[in-house]
PAZAPA-4460 file (N, C-alpha, C; in steps of 0.05 Angstrom, whole numbers, plus 32768, in hexadecimal, padded with zeros to 4 digits):
% residues 226
    n_x    n_y    n_z   ca_x   ca_y   ca_z    c_x    c_y    c_z   seq   type   mol
   80AD   8126   7D68   8097   811E   7D7A   809C   812C   7D95     1      X     A
   8089   813C   7D9F   808D   814A   7DB8   8088   8138   7DD0     2      X     A
   808F   8142   7DE8   808D   8132   7E00   8070   812A   7E06     3      X     A
   805D   813D   7E02   8041   8138   7E08   8037   8122   7DF6     4      X     A
   803E   8122   7DDC   8035   810D   7DCA   8041   80F2   7DD2     5      X     A
   805B   80F1   7DD9   8067   80D8   7DE2   805A   80CD   7DFA     6      X     A
   8053   80DF   7E0E   8046   80D6   7E26   802A   80CB   7E20     7      X     A
   801C   80D7   7E0D   8001   80CE   7E06   8003   80B2   7DF9     8      X     A
   8016   80AE   7DE7   8019   8094   7DDA   8022   807F   7DEE     9      X     A
   8035   8087   7DFF   803E   8074   7E13   8028   806C   7E26    10      X     A
   8018   8080   7E2E   8001   807B   7E40   7FED   8068   7E33    11      X     A
   7FE8   806C   7E1A   7FD5   805A   7E0C   7FE0   803E   7E0A    12      X     A
   7FFA   803B   7E05   8006   8020   7E04   8003   8011   7E1E    13      X     A
   8008   801F   7E34   8005   8013   7E4F   7FE7   800C   7E53    14      X     A
   7FD6   801F   7E4C   7FB9   801B   7E4F   7FB0   8002   7E3F    15      X     A
   7FB9   8000   7E26   7FB1   7FE9   7E16   7FBB   7FCF   7E22    16      X     A
   7FD4   7FD0   7E2D   7FDF   7FB8   7E39   7FCE   7FAF   7E50    17      X     A
   7FC8   7FC2   7E62   7FB8   7FBA   7E79   7F9C   7FB3   7E72    18      X     A
   7F91   7FBF   7E5C   7F76   7FB7   7E53   7F76   7F9A   7E4A    19      X     A
   7F8B   7F93   7E3A   7F8D   7F77   7E31   7F90   7F64   7E48    20      X     A
   7FA0   7F6C   7E5C   7FA4   7F5C   7E74   7F8A   7F58   7E82    21      X     A
   7F7A   7F6E   7E85   7F61   7F6C   7E93   7F4E   7F59   7E86    22      X     A
   7F4F   7F57   7E6B   7F3D   7F46   7E5D   7F47   7F29   7E5B    23      X     A
   7F61   7F26   7E5C   7F6C   7F0B   7E57   7F73   7EFC   7E71    24      X     A
   7F79   7F0B   7E86   7F83   7EFF   7E9F   7F6E   7F01   7EB5    25      X     A
   7F74   7EF3   7ECB   7F62   7EF5   7EE2   7F6F   7EE4   7EF8    26      X     A
   7F67   7EEA   7F11   7F72   7EDA   7F27   7F66   7EBE   7F26    27      X     A
   7F74   7EAB   7F31   7F6C   7E8F   7F2E   7F56   7E86   7F41    28      X     A
   7F55   7E92   7F58   7F41   7E8A   7F6C   7F2F   7EA2   7F74    29      X     A
   7F1E   7E9F   7F88   7F0F   7EB5   7F92   7F15   7EB8   7FB0    30      X     A
   7F0F   7ECF   7FBB   7F17   7ED5   7FD6   7F09   7EC5   7FEB    31      X     A
   7EF3   7EB8   7FE3   7EE4   7EA7   7FF6   7EEA   7E89   7FF3    32      X     A
   7EFB   7E82   7FE1   7F03   7E66   7FDD   7EEC   7E55   7FD4    33      X     A
   7ED8   7E61   7FC7   7EC1   7E51   7FBD   7EC8   7E44   7FA2    34      X     A
   7EB8   7E30   7F9C   7EBB   7E22   7F82   7EB7   7E35   7F6B    35      X     A
   7EC9   7E33   7F57   7EC8   7E45   7F40   7EC2   7E35   7F26    36      X     A
   7EAB   7E3A   7F1A   7EA4   7E2F   7F00   7EA9   7E43   7EEA    37      X     A
   7EAA   7E5C   7EF0   7EAD   7E72   7EDD   7ECA   7E74   7ED4    38      X     A
   7ECF   7E87   7EC1   7EE9   7E89   7EB5   7EFF   7E90   7EC9    39      X     A
   7EFC   7EA6   7ED7   7F11   7EAF   7EE9   7F09   7EC7   7EF9    40      X     A
   7F1B   7ED1   7F0B   7F16   7EE9   7F1A   7F21   7F01   7F0B    41      X     A
   7F17   7F19   7F13   7F21   7F32   7F08   7F1E   7F46   7F1E    42      X     A
   7F31   7F58   7F21   7F30   7F6C   7F36   7F1F   7F84   7F2D    43      X     A
   7F18   7F95   7F41   7F09   7FAD   7F3A   7F19   7FBF   7F28    44      X     A
   7F33   7FC1   7F2D   7F44   7FD2   7F1D   7F46   7FC8   7F00    45      X     A
   7F49   7FAE   7EFD   7F4A   7FA2   7EE2   7F30   7FA7   7ED4    46      X     A
   7F1A   7FA4   7EE2   7EFF   7FA9   7ED6   7EFD   7FC6   7ECC    47      X     A
   7F06   7FD8   7EDD   7F04   7FF5   7ED5   7F14   7FFA   7EBC    48      X     A
   7F2D   7FEF   7EBB   7F3D   7FF4   7EA3   7F30   7FE8   7E8A    49      X     A
   7F25   7FD0   7E8D   7F17   7FC4   7E77   7EFF   7FD4   7E6F    50      X     A
   7EF1   7FE0   7E82   7ED9   7FF0   7E7D   7EE1   8009   7E6C    51      X     A
   7EF7   8015   7E73   7F00   802C   7E63   7F05   8024   7E46    52      X     A
   7F11   800D   7E42   7F17   8004   7E27   7EFD   7FFE   7E18    53      X     A
   7EE9   7FF5   7E27   7ECF   7FEE   7E1A   7EBF   8008   7E13    54      X     A
   7EBE   801B   7E25   7EAD   8032   7E21   7EBB   8048   7E10    55      X     A
   7ED5   804B   7E14   7EE3   8061   7E06   7EFD   8056   7DFA    56      X     A
   7EFC   8044   7DE7   7F14   8038   7DDC   7F22   804D   7DCA    57      X     A
   7F3D   804C   7DCB   7F4C   805E   7DB9   7F46   8057   7D9C    58      X     A
   7F44   803D   7D96   7F3D   8034   7D7C   7F23   8025   7D7E    59      X     A
   7F0D   8030   7D73   7EF2   8022   7D76   7EF3   8006   7D6B    60      X     A
   7F04   8000   7D58   7F05   7FE5   7D4D   7F0F   7FD1   7D62    61      X     A
   7F1C   7FDB   7D77   7F26   7FC9   7D8C   7F13   7FC6   7DA4    62      X     A
   7EFB   7FD1   7DA1   7EE8   7FD0   7DB7   7EE3   7FB3   7DBF    63      X     A
   7EE4   7FAD   7DD9   7EDF   7F93   7DE3   7EC3   7F90   7DEE    64      X     A
   7EB4   7F7B   7DE8   7E9A   7F77   7DF4   7E9C   7F71   7E11    65      X     A
   7E8F   7F80   7E22   7E91   7F7D   7E3F   7E77   7F86   7E4D    66      X     A
   7E6F   7F77   7E61   7E57   7F7E   7E70   7E5D   7F7A   7E8E    67      X     A
   7E56   7F8E   7E9E   7E58   7F8B   7EBB   7E3C   7F86   7EC6    68      X     A
   7E39   7F71   7ED6   7E1F   7F6A   7EE2   7E22   7F6C   7F00    69      X     A
   7E14   7F7F   7F0B   7E14   7F84   7F28   7DFE   7F72   7F34    70      X     A
   7E06   7F5F   7F44   7DF3   7F4C   7F4F   7DE9   7F53   7F6B    71      X     A
   7DF1   7F6A   7F75   7DE8   7F73   7F90   7DCA   7F79   7F8F    72      X     A
   7DBF   7F7E   7FA6   7DA3   7F84   7FA8   7D9D   7F9F   7F9C    73      X     A
   7D83   7FA4   7F98   7D7A   7FBE   7F8D   7D84   7FD5   7F9E    74      X     A
   7D81   7FD2   7FB9   7D89   7FE7   7FCB   7DA7   7FED   7FC8    75      X     A
   7DB7   7FD8   7FC5   7DD4   7FDD   7FC2   7DDA   7FEA   7FA8    76      X     A
   7DCD   7FE1   7F93   7DD2   7FEC   7F78   7DCC   800A   7F77    77      X     A
   7DB5   8012   7F82   7DAE   802F   7F80   7DBF   8040   7F92    78      X     A
   7DCD   8033   7FA5   7DDF   8042   7FB6   7DF9   8049   7FA8    79      X     A
   7DFD   803F   7F90   7E15   8043   7F81   7E1F   802A   7F74    80      X     A
   7E28   802B   7F5B   7E30   8013   7F4C   7E45   801B   7F37    81      X     A
   7E54   8007   7F2D   7E67   800D   7F18   7E59   8019   7EFF    82      X     A
   7E65   802C   7EF1   7E59   8037   7ED9   7E52   8021   7EC5    83      X     A
   7E3B   8024   7EB9   7E32   8012   7EA3   7E2A   7FF6   7EAD    84      X     A
   7E2A   7FF2   7EC7   7E23   7FD7   7ED2   7E05   7FD2   7ED0    85      X     A
   7DFE   7FB9   7EC8   7DE2   7FB1   7EC8   7DDC   7FA7   7EE4    86      X     A
   7DC4   7FAC   7EED   7DBA   7FA1   7F07   7DAA   7F88   7F03    87      X     A
   7DB5   7F71   7F09   7DA7   7F58   7F08   7DAD   7F4A   7F23    88      X     A
   7D9D   7F4F   7F37   7DA3   7F45   7F52   7DA4   7F27   7F55    89      X     A
   7DB6   7F1D   7F67   7DB8   7F01   7F6D   7DC7   7EFE   7F87    90      X     A
   7DBF   7EEC   7F99   7DA8   7EDA   7F98   7D8E   7EE6   7FA4    91      X     A
   7D8F   7F00   7FAB   7D77   7F0D   7FB4   7D74   7F28   7FA6    92      X     A
   7D5C   7F2F   7FA1   7D56   7F48   7F92   7D55   7F60   7FA4    93      X     A
   7D4A   7F5C   7FBC   7D44   7F73   7FCD   7D48   7F6B   7FEA    94      X     A
   7D4F   7F7F   7FFB   7D51   7F7C   8018   7D66   7F67   8020    95      X     A
   7D7F   7F6E   801A   7D95   7F5B   801F   7D96   7F52   803D    96      X     A
   7D90   7F65   804F   7D92   7F5E   806B   7D79   7F53   8077    97      X     A
   7D64   7F4E   8067   7D4B   7F44   8071   7D40   7F55   8087    98      X     A
   7D43   7F6F   8085   7D39   7F82   8099   7D1D   7F8A   8091    99      X     A
   7D08   7F84   80A2   7CEC   7F8B   809A   7CE7   7FA8   8097   100      X     A
   7CF9   7FB9   80A2   7CF6   7FD6   809F   7CFE   7FDF   8083   101      X     A
   7D0B   7FCE   8075   7D15   7FD5   805A   7D04   7FC9   8044   102      X     A
   7CF0   7FBA   804B   7CDE   7FAF   8036   7CE0   7F91   8035   103      X     A
   7CD1   7F86   8023   7CCE   7F69   8020   7CE8   7F5C   8015   104      X     A
   7CEF   7F45   8020   7D06   7F37   8015   7CFE   7F28   7FFC   105      X     A
   7D0D   7F2C   7FE7   7D07   7F20   7FCD   7D1F   7F0F   7FC3   106      X     A
   7D1B   7EF5   7FC1   7D30   7EE3   7FB8   7D31   7EE4   7F99   107      X     A
   7D49   7EDC   7F8F   7D4C   7EDA   7F72   7D52   7EBD   7F6A   108      X     A
   7D40   7EAF   7F5D   7D45   7E94   7F55   7D5C   7E93   7F40   109      X     A
   7D6B   7E7D   7F41   7D81   7E7A   7F2F   7D79   7E7D   7F12   110      X     A
   7D63   7E70   7F0A   7D5A   7E70   7EEE   7D53   7E8C   7EE6   111      X     A
   7D47   7E9C   7EF8   7D3F   7EB7   7EF1   7D57   7EC9   7EED   112      X     A
   7D6C   7EC5   7EFC   7D84   7ED4   7EF9   7D91   7ECF   7EDE   113      X     A
   7D94   7EB6   7ED7   7D9F   7EAE   7EBD   7D8E   7EB9   7EA6   114      X     A
   7D73   7EB7   7EA9   7D61   7EC0   7E95   7D64   7EDE   7E90   115      X     A
   7D69   7EEE   7EA6   7D6C   7F0A   7EA3   7D86   7F11   7E94   116      X     A
   7D9B   7F02   7E9A   7DB4   7F06   7E8B   7DB1   7EFE   7E6E   117      X     A
   7DA4   7EE8   7E69   7D9F   7EDF   7E4D   7D91   7EF5   7E3D   118      X     A
   7D7F   7F03   7E4B   7D6F   7F17   7E3D   7D80   7F2E   7E33   119      X     A
   7D98   7F31   7E3D   7DAA   7F46   7E33   7DB4   7F40   7E17   120      X     A
   7DB2   7F27   7E0F   7DBA   7F1F   7DF4   7DD8   7F1F   7DF0   121      X     A
   7DE7   7F19   7E05   7E05   7F1A   7E03   7E0F   7F01   7DF5   122      X     A
   7E24   7F04   7DE5   7E32   7EEC   7DDA   7E3C   7EDB   7DF1   123      X     A
   7E3C   7EC1   7DEE   7E44   7EAF   7E04   7E61   7EB2   7E0B   124      X     A
   7E71   7EBD   7DF9   7E8E   7EC0   7DFF   7E96   7EDD   7E06   125      X     A
   7E82   7EEE   7E0A   7E88   7F0A   7E11   7E91   7F0C   7E2E   126      X     A
   7EA1   7F20   7E34   7EAB   7F24   7E4F   7E94   7F2E   7E61   127      X     A
   7E8E   7F1F   7E76   7E7A   7F26   7E8A   7E87   7F27   7EA5   128      X     A
   7E86   7F3E   7EB2   7E91   7F42   7ECD   7E7A   7F44   7EE1   129      X     A
   7E7A   7F32   7EF4   7E65   7F33   7F09   7E71   7F41   7F22   130      X     A
   7E61   7F51   7F30   7E6A   7F5F   7F47   7E54   7F5F   7F5D   131      X     A
   7E5D   7F5B   7F76   7E4B   7F5E   7F8C   7E59   7F6F   7FA1   132      X     A
   7E52   7F6D   7FBA   7E5D   7F7F   7FCF   7E7A   7F78   7FD5   133      X     A
   7E80   7F5E   7FD9   7E9B   7F57   7FE1   7EA7   7F40   7FD0   134      X     A
   7E99   7F37   7FBB   7EA3   7F22   7FAA   7E99   7F06   7FB1   135      X     A
   7E83   7F04   7FC0   7E78   7EEA   7FC8   7E60   7EE2   7FB8   136      X     A
   7E4B   7EF3   7FB9   7E32   7EED   7FAA   7E38   7EEA   7F8C   137      X     A
   7E4B   7EFA   7F82   7E52   7EFA   7F66   7E5F   7EE0   7F5D   138      X     A
   7E6A   7ED1   7F70   7E75   7EB6   7F6A   7E5F   7EA4   7F61   139      X     A
   7E49   7EA3   7F71   7E33   7E92   7F6A   7E26   7E9A   7F4F   140      X     A
   7E24   7EB4   7F4B   7E19   7EBE   7F32   7E2A   7EB6   7F1A   141      X     A
   7E45   7EB9   7F1E   7E57   7EB2   7F08   7E55   7E94   7F02   142      X     A
   7E53   7E83   7F16   7E51   7E67   7F11   7E38   7E60   7F02   143      X     A
   7E22   7E6D   7F08   7E09   7E69   7EFA   7E0C   7E70   7EDC   144      X     A
   7E19   7E86   7ED7   7E1C   7E8E   7EBB   7E2F   7E7B   7EAC   145      X     A
   7E43   7E72   7EBA   7E55   7E5E   7EAD   7E46   7E45   7EA6   146      X     A
   7E35   7E3C   7EB8   7E25   7E24   7EB3   7E11   7E28   7E9C   147      X     A
   7E0A   7E41   7E98   7DF7   7E48   7E82   7E05   7E4B   7E67   148      X     A
   7E20   7E47   7E67   7E2F   7E48   7E4E   7E3F   7E61   7E48   149      X     A
   7E40   7E74   7E5B   7E50   7E8C   7E58   7E6D   7E85   7E5F   150      X     A
   7E7F   7E89   7E4C   7E9A   7E7F   7E4F   7EAF   7E93   7E59   151      X     A
   7EA7   7EAC   7E5B   7EBB   7EC1   7E62   7EB0   7ED2   7E79   152      X     A
   7EA7   7EC4   7E8F   7E9C   7ED2   7EA6   7EB2   7ED6   7EBA   153      X     A
   7EB6   7EEF   7EC3   7ECA   7EF5   7ED8   7EBC   7F00   7EF1   154      X     A
   7EC4   7EF7   7F08   7EB9   7F00   7F21   7ECC   7F16   7F2C   155      X     A
   7EC0   7F2E   7F33   7ED0   7F43   7F3F   7ED6   7F3B   7F5C   156      X     A
   7EEE   7F32   7F61   7EF4   7F24   7F7A   7EF3   7F37   7F92   157      X     A
   7EF9   7F51   7F8E   7EF9   7F64   7FA5   7EDE   7F71   7FA9   158      X     A
   7ECC   7F70   7F96   7EB1   7F7A   7F99   7EAF   7F98   7F98   159      X     A
   7E96   7FA2   7F9C   7E91   7FBF   7F9A   7E9A   7FCD   7FB3   160      X     A
   7E93   7FC2   7FCB   7E9B   7FCE   7FE4   7EB5   7FC3   7FEE   161      X     A
   7EB8   7FA8   7FED   7ED1   7F9C   7FF4   7ED4   7F94   8012   162      X     A
   7EEB   7F8A   8019   7EF2   7F81   8034   7F0C   7F8E   803C   163      X     A
   7F13   7F8C   8056   7F2D   7F94   805E   7F41   7F7E   8056   164      X     A
   7F5A   7F86   8053   7F6F   7F73   804D   7F82   7F71   8066   165      X     A
   7F8E   7F5A   8068   7F9F   7F55   807F   7FBC   7F4D   8077   166      X     A
   7FCF   7F54   8088   7FEA   7F4C   8083   7FEF   7F2F   808D   167      X     A
   8008   7F26   808B   800E   7F0A   8093   8009   7F05   80B1   168      X     A
   8007   7F1A   80C1   8003   7F17   80DD   7FE5   7F17   80E4   169      X     A
   7FD4   7F1A   80D0   7FB8   7F1C   80D4   7FAE   7F37   80DC   170      X     A
   7FBE   7F4B   80D9   7FB7   7F67   80E0   7FAA   7F74   80C8   171      X     A
   7F94   7F83   80CC   7F87   7F91   80B7   7F98   7FA8   80AD   172      X     A
   7F99   7FAC   8093   7FAB   7FC0   8087   7F9D   7FDB   8084   173      X     A
   7FAC   7FF0   8087   7FA3   800B   8083   7FA7   8012   8065   174      X     A
   7F93   8009   8055   7F96   800B   8038   7F99   8028   802E   175      X     A
   7F8A   803B   803B   7F8B   8056   8031   7FA0   8067   8040   176      X     A
   7FAF   805A   8051   7FC6   8067   805E   7FBE   8081   806D   177      X     A
   7FA8   8080   807C   7FA0   8097   808B   7FA5   8095   80A9   178      X     A
   7FB4   8080   80B0   7FBC   807C   80CC   7FA9   806D   80DD   179      X     A
   7F93   8063   80D1   7F80   8052   80E0   7F74   803D   80CD   180      X     A
   7F6A   8028   80D9   7F5D   8013   80CA   7F40   8013   80D1   181      X     A
   7F2F   8017   80BC   7F12   8017   80C1   7F05   8004   80AD   182      X     A
   7EFF   7FEC   80B6   7EF2   7FD8   80A5   7ED5   7FD5   80A9   183      X     A
   7EC9   7FE6   80BB   7EAD   7FE4   80C2   7E9C   7FF6   80B1   184      X     A
   7EA7   800D   80A9   7E98   8020   8099   7E95   8014   807D   185      X     A
   7E7C   800F   8073   7E79   8002   8058   7E85   8012   8041   186      X     A
   7E8B   802C   8045   7E99   803C   8031   7EB2   8048   803C   187      X     A
   7EC2   8037   8048   7EDC   803F   8054   7EF2   803C   8040   188      X     A
   7F06   804D   8042   7F1D   804B   8030   7F2E   8032   8035   189      X     A
   7F29   8024   804B   7F39   800C   8052   7F2C   7FF2   8048   190      X     A
   7F15   7FF4   803B   7F09   7FDD   802E   7F13   7FDD   8011   191      X     A
   7F18   7FC5   8005   7F27   7FC4   7FED   7F17   7FC3   7FD3   192      X     A
   7EFD   7FC8   7FD4   7EEC   7FC6   7FBD   7EEC   7FDE   7FAA   193      X     A
   7EDC   7FDC   7F95   7ED9   7FF0   7F80   7ED5   800C   7F8C   194      X     A
   7EC4   800E   7F9F   7EBB   8029   7FA9   7ECD   8034   7FBF   195      X     A
   7EE0   8025   7FC9   7EEF   802F   7FE0   7F0D   8033   7FD9   196      X     A
   7F1E   8021   7FE1   7F3B   8024   7FDC   7F40   8027   7FBF   197      X     A
   7F31   8019   7FAE   7F35   801C   7F91   7F2E   8038   7F87   198      X     A
   7F1B   8045   7F94   7F14   8061   7F8C   7F0A   8063   7F70   199      X     A
   7EFB   8050   7F66   7EF2   8050   7F4A   7ED7   805E   7F48   200      X     A
   7ECF   8067   7F30   7EB6   8077   7F2D   7E9D   8068   7F36   201      X     A
   7E8B   8076   7F43   7E72   806B   7F4C   7E5B   8079   7F3D   202      X     A
   7E4A   8069   7F31   7E33   8074   7F22   7E1A   8073   7F34   203      X     A
   7E0C   808A   7F36   7DF4   808C   7F47   7DDB   808D   7F35   204      X     A
   7DDF   8095   7F1C   7DC8   8098   7F0A   7DBD   807C   7F03   205      X     A
   7DA2   807B   7F00   7D95   8062   7EF9   7D8D   8063   7EDC   206      X     A
   7D97   8050   7ECD   7D90   804D   7EB0   7D7C   8037   7EAF   207      X     A
   7D63   803D   7EA7   7D4E   8029   7EA7   7D54   8011   7E97   208      X     A
   7D65   8013   7E82   7D6C   7FFC   7E71   7D7E   7FE9   7E7F   209      X     A
   7D8A   7FF2   7E96   7D9D   7FE1   7EA4   7D92   7FD6   7EBF   210      X     A
   7D79   7FDB   7EC4   7D6C   7FD2   7EDD   7D5F   7FB7   7ED9   211      X     A
   7D5A   7FA9   7EEF   7D4D   7F8F   7EEE   7D2F   7F94   7EEB   212      X     A
   7D25   7F90   7ED3   7D0B   7F98   7ECA   7CF4   7F8E   7EDC   213      X     A
   7CF4   7F75   7EE6   7CDD   7F6B   7EF5   7CD8   7F7B   7F0F   214      X     A
   7CED   7F89   7F19   7CE9   7F99   7F31   7CF3   7FB6   7F2D   215      X     A
   7CEF   7FC0   7F15   7CF9   7FDA   7F0E   7CEE   7FF0   7F20   216      X     A
   7CD6   7FED   7F2A   7CCA   8001   7F3B   7CD9   8005   7F55   217      X     A
   7CE6   7FEF   7F5F   7CF4   7FF1   7F79   7D0D   8003   7F78   218      X     A
   7D18   8006   7F60   7D30   8017   7F5E   7D2A   8034   7F64   219      X     A
   7D11   803C   7F61   7D09   8057   7F64   7CFB   805C   7F7F   220      X     A
   7CF7   8047   7F8E   7CE9   804A   7FA8   7CFA   8040   7FC0   221      X     A
   7D0E   802E   7FBA   7D1E   8024   7FD0   7D34   8038   7FD7   222      X     A
   7D3D   8036   7FF0   7D52   8047   7FFA   7D6C   8039   7FF5   223      X     A
   7D7F   8046   7FE8   7D98   803A   7FE2   7DAA   8037   7FFA   224      X     A
   7DBC   8022   7FF9   7DCE   801D   800F   7DE9   802C   800A   225      X     A
   7DF1   803C   801C   7E0B   804A   801A   7E1B   8045   8033   226      X     A
***
């Protein structure tokens, strides 16, 4: 067995181990200290590893059922989202900042959110990962799904954009080690979410089958947030 083959097998073994961990484990709380009815937390990195195993498994027989639900607004979703993520906004569909220059504010009723997820036809025990901007709105969405009988819902605790992290002295950390801390830029390397410090792939393409159907027209007319 040559070195390249051994490295490939070893790499797969590590990959499989982390994939299993991503599906089986999760953090116990959420970063906002909110009530948790859902299964557990999961990090952006764990979600990405699990996504690789779902989309491109080494052994197709080991494919794990997994769905990412992006609960951010339509503007946020079209500005970039995790690959293969469904857009089912919660608790508001459009105009997160209630800025009249950006269009009408559209709320998302709890029942309509659950109904949209139910329409995906997912098994109640399948892995569902919810994601929002920083891991707050997705907590409420996860709790709703748990109350609706979904038993394996994970909240992406660091979110798509993320927040700055602090040391024990309360000082913000320079996560990307560039000599400065910038937590104000929504796409700064010092924010800890999927799109920033994590450096994970961002999908810009819109797949009509993954959009929130009642407001599908807004995805093609709204200006995305970057």
